[in-house]
Backbone as JSON, one array per atom type, in Angstrom:
{
  "sequence": "MAISRCETHGRPKANKPPEYAEHPHLPVGHPNSGIICGSRGCRNPGRIWLKLDEEKQYGAGERIFGIHTYTAKVIVQ",
  "N": [[45.9, 43.2, 269.64], [45.69, 44.43, 266.3], [44.57, 47.67, 265.17], [42.3, 49.79, 263.39], [42.59, 52.96, 261.98], [41.9, 56.05, 260.38], [43.82, 58.48, 258.45], [43.18, 61.0, 259.47], [42.13, 60.49, 262.08], [44.22, 59.16, 263.25], [46.88, 57.82, 265.4], [45.89, 55.4, 267.78], [44.88, 55.95, 271.16], [46.29, 54.6, 274.05], [45.47, 53.33, 277.2], [47.02, 51.87, 278.88], [50.04, 49.84, 278.88], [50.26, 47.11, 276.44], [51.35, 49.62, 274.17], [50.6, 51.2, 271.03], [52.45, 51.03, 267.91], [54.68, 53.55, 266.54], [54.14, 54.35, 263.9], [51.71, 53.87, 261.29], [50.63, 51.08, 259.18], [49.92, 50.41, 255.76], [47.08, 48.71, 254.6], [46.84, 45.93, 252.3], [46.04, 46.97, 249.07], [45.21, 49.49, 249.79], [43.97, 52.74, 249.03], [41.64, 51.3, 248.65], [40.99, 49.0, 250.07], [38.96, 47.95, 251.64], [39.16, 48.14, 254.32], [38.17, 50.31, 256.73], [38.19, 53.29, 258.74], [37.96, 52.84, 262.26], [36.83, 54.67, 263.94], [34.0, 56.2, 265.41], [31.38, 56.98, 263.21], [33.05, 57.55, 261.08], [34.11, 57.14, 257.71], [36.41, 56.95, 256.3], [39.28, 55.61, 254.48], [41.06, 53.06, 256.17], [44.09, 52.82, 258.09], [46.51, 50.55, 259.35], [47.27, 50.05, 262.68], [49.69, 48.66, 264.6], [50.26, 46.83, 267.63], [53.03, 47.04, 269.93], [54.34, 44.52, 270.24], [53.37, 43.2, 268.0], [54.48, 44.79, 266.05], [57.14, 44.06, 266.21], [56.93, 41.43, 265.3], [56.13, 42.0, 262.7], [58.46, 43.17, 261.75], [59.98, 40.88, 261.67], [58.97, 39.61, 259.5], [56.3, 38.73, 259.49], [53.03, 39.09, 258.18], [50.32, 38.91, 258.53], [47.76, 39.77, 260.64], [45.56, 39.81, 263.46], [42.57, 41.74, 263.92], [40.86, 44.03, 265.98], [37.46, 43.49, 266.19], [35.57, 45.47, 266.65], [36.69, 47.73, 265.7], [36.61, 48.12, 263.03], [34.57, 48.61, 260.14], [31.99, 47.45, 257.93], [31.12, 48.07, 254.63], [28.53, 47.43, 252.57], [27.94, 46.98, 249.2]],
  "CA": [[45.44, 43.11, 268.27], [45.79, 45.64, 265.49], [43.4, 48.54, 265.16], [42.23, 50.57, 262.16], [42.25, 54.37, 262.08], [42.25, 56.8, 259.17], [44.88, 59.47, 258.62], [42.66, 62.08, 260.3], [41.99, 60.07, 263.47], [45.57, 58.86, 263.7], [47.3, 56.78, 266.35], [44.97, 55.19, 268.9], [45.4, 56.21, 272.5], [46.24, 53.42, 274.92], [45.47, 53.7, 278.61], [48.04, 51.08, 279.58], [50.82, 49.03, 277.93], [51.16, 47.58, 275.39], [50.88, 50.71, 273.32], [50.71, 50.98, 269.58], [53.66, 51.48, 267.25], [54.73, 54.97, 266.2], [53.68, 54.62, 262.54], [50.77, 52.86, 260.79], [50.93, 50.35, 257.95], [48.81, 50.44, 254.82], [46.63, 47.38, 254.22], [46.94, 45.61, 250.88], [44.99, 47.6, 248.28], [44.85, 50.81, 250.32], [42.84, 53.03, 249.9], [40.46, 50.52, 248.26], [41.17, 47.69, 250.68], [37.8, 47.5, 252.4], [39.39, 48.47, 255.73], [37.88, 51.71, 256.97], [38.48, 53.75, 260.09], [37.09, 52.33, 263.31], [36.26, 55.74, 264.74], [32.55, 56.33, 265.25], [30.89, 57.88, 262.18], [34.06, 57.83, 260.05], [34.13, 56.19, 256.6], [37.66, 57.11, 255.57], [40.11, 54.4, 254.4], [41.82, 52.83, 257.39], [45.48, 52.38, 258.17], [46.62, 49.56, 260.41], [48.18, 50.35, 263.77], [50.07, 47.43, 265.29], [50.81, 46.96, 268.97], [54.49, 46.93, 269.9], [54.76, 43.12, 270.0], [53.04, 42.91, 266.6], [55.45, 45.51, 265.24], [58.34, 43.2, 266.19], [56.59, 40.32, 264.4], [56.15, 42.57, 261.35], [59.87, 43.31, 261.42], [60.51, 39.53, 261.43], [58.4, 39.09, 258.27], [54.88, 38.38, 259.59], [52.2, 40.08, 257.49], [48.91, 38.66, 258.81], [47.48, 40.1, 262.03], [44.16, 39.93, 263.84], [42.13, 43.11, 264.13], [39.7, 44.13, 266.86], [36.28, 43.54, 265.33], [34.8, 46.7, 266.84], [37.41, 48.88, 265.18], [36.44, 48.19, 261.58], [33.19, 48.54, 259.69], [31.81, 46.88, 256.6], [30.17, 48.76, 253.76], [28.05, 46.5, 251.55], [27.47, 47.72, 248.04]],
  "C": [[45.54, 44.47, 267.6], [44.48, 46.42, 265.56], [43.45, 49.39, 263.89], [41.8, 52.0, 262.47], [42.67, 55.06, 260.79], [43.36, 57.8, 259.48], [44.44, 60.59, 259.56], [42.62, 61.7, 261.77], [43.29, 59.57, 264.08], [45.74, 57.75, 264.72], [46.3, 56.64, 267.49], [45.66, 55.47, 270.23], [45.25, 54.94, 273.33], [46.33, 53.88, 276.36], [46.56, 52.99, 279.39], [48.85, 50.31, 278.54], [50.06, 47.75, 277.59], [50.53, 48.68, 274.56], [51.08, 50.35, 271.86], [52.01, 51.57, 269.03], [53.55, 52.95, 266.85], [54.11, 55.31, 264.84], [52.73, 53.51, 262.08], [51.31, 52.16, 259.55], [49.7, 50.43, 257.06], [48.39, 49.01, 254.5], [46.77, 47.17, 252.72], [45.75, 46.25, 250.15], [44.58, 48.99, 248.75], [44.91, 51.86, 249.2], [41.57, 52.25, 249.57], [40.47, 49.13, 248.87], [39.93, 47.13, 251.35], [37.97, 47.72, 253.89], [39.14, 49.97, 255.88], [38.11, 52.02, 258.44], [37.46, 53.21, 261.09], [36.5, 53.4, 264.19], [34.78, 55.92, 264.4], [32.21, 57.37, 264.18], [31.87, 58.15, 261.05], [34.03, 56.73, 258.98], [35.4, 56.31, 255.76], [38.44, 55.79, 255.52], [40.99, 54.28, 255.64], [43.26, 52.45, 257.14], [45.57, 51.46, 259.36], [47.69, 49.96, 261.42], [48.43, 49.05, 264.52], [50.54, 47.75, 266.71], [52.31, 46.68, 268.89], [54.98, 45.52, 269.64], [54.47, 42.71, 268.55], [54.03, 43.6, 265.67], [56.76, 44.72, 265.14], [58.12, 42.02, 265.25], [56.63, 40.79, 262.95], [57.61, 42.7, 260.88], [60.53, 41.98, 261.11], [59.87, 38.88, 260.2], [56.93, 38.69, 258.33], [54.05, 39.48, 258.93], [50.7, 39.88, 257.72], [48.68, 38.86, 260.31], [45.98, 40.14, 262.26], [43.83, 41.4, 264.06], [40.92, 43.08, 265.06], [38.45, 44.31, 266.0], [35.49, 44.83, 265.5], [35.51, 47.92, 266.27], [37.29, 49.02, 263.67], [34.97, 48.04, 261.25], [33.13, 47.94, 258.3], [30.79, 47.72, 255.85], [29.79, 47.78, 252.65], [27.49, 47.31, 250.41], [26.6, 46.86, 247.17]]
}
């Protein structure tokens, strides 16, 4: 599943395959998309990092991906 990290926190580290793609994607509406970094204590706008198999799907035209629920936060206003 995809993961959200801001520009500062960058590409997630993977302990084993599959690893994440080399470059992130911007969610629709970025930086006001509602997706924020999943790093602890960070509230910066998030970018979406796809795993390698998801990156292939993206290349084939898929644009909807699941995201790990613990990697994103919600800010209620």
